[in-house]
C-alpha positions in Angstrom: 12.9 3.7 9.5 10.2 1.1 10.3 9.6 -1.7 7.9 6.0 -2.2 9.1 4.6 0.8 7.4 5.5 3.0 4.5 8.2 5.6 5.3 7.0 9.0 6.5 8.0 10.4 3.1 6.0 7.8 1.3 2.8 8.6 3.1 2.6 12.1 1.6 1.1 13.5 4.8 1.9 17.1 5.8 5.0 17.1 8.1 5.7 13.5 7.3 8.4 14.2 4.7 9.0 15.7 1.3 7.1 13.3 -0.9 3.4 13.8 -1.6 0.8 12.9 -4.3 -0.4 9.6 -5.8 3.2 8.6 -6.7 4.1 8.6 -3.0 1.1 6.4 -2.2 2.0 4.0 -5.0 5.6 3.7 -3.7 4.3 3.2 -0.1 2.0 0.4 -1.2 4.9 -1.2 -3.1 6.9 -1.2 0.1 4.0 -2.8 2.0 3.6 -5.5 -0.7 7.4 -6.2 -0.6 7.3 -6.6 3.2 4.3 -8.8 3.6 5.1 -11.0 0.5 8.8 -11.1 1.3 9.5 -10.3 -2.3 11.8 -7.7 -3.8 10.3 -7.9 -7.3 7.1 -5.8 -6.8 6.2 -3.1 -9.4 3.4 -0.5 -9.3 1.3 -2.7 -11.5 2.1 -6.0 -9.8 -1.0 -8.1 -8.9 -0.9 -9.1 -5.3 -2.5 -12.5 -5.9 -0.3 -13.3 -8.8 2.7 -12.6 -6.6 1.5 -15.3 -4.2 -0.6 -13.3 -1.9 -3.8 -14.7 -0.3 -6.7 -13.3 1.6 -5.0 -13.7 5.0 -1.9 -11.8 3.9 -4.2 -9.2 2.2 -5.6 -8.3 5.7 -2.0 -7.4 6.7 -1.8 -5.1 3.7 -5.1 -3.5 4.6 -4.0 -3.0 8.2 -0.7 -1.4 7.1 -2.6 0.9 4.8 -4.9 1.9 7.7 -1.9 2.6 10.0 0.2 4.4 7.4 -2.4 6.4 5.6 -5.3 6.7 8.0 -7.7 5.2 5.4 -9.7 2.1 6.0 -10.1 0.1 2.8 -12.4 -2.9 2.6 -11.4 -6.4 1.3 -13.7 -5.7 -1.6 -11.6 -2.6 -2.4 -8.6 -4.9 -2.4 -10.1 -7.4 -4.7 -11.2 -4.7 -7.1 -7.7 -3.1 -7.1 -5.1 -5.7 -6.1 -2.1 -3.6 -7.4 -0.1 -0.8 -5.7 -1.4 1.6 -8.3 -5.0 0.5 -7.8 -4.8 0.7 -4.0 -3.1 4.1 -4.1 -6.1 5.4 -6.1 -8.4 4.0 -3.4 -6.3 5.7 -0.7 -6.4 9.0 -2.5 -10.2 8.7 -3.0 -10.7 7.7 0.7 -9.0 10.9 2.0 
């Protein structure tokens, strides 16, 4: 399993694994946050910036989301929803 993108099961895409739905996107974004922030203590409602993230690292999150989910989110999207739950909602809305 690659640590650069969410697992195939976490993407919720057909043929990518058994998981699907918003819960899968939330878990996938949690995995991305953990990787880019090098922090194990990330919950679905964790604020990226309060965990020590900055705008440069946020671009890595956005890139991983685009690769893993095929959805291009803007930095403004990220600022308005800086949690795995919030970004998962934006991913779902962008599909």
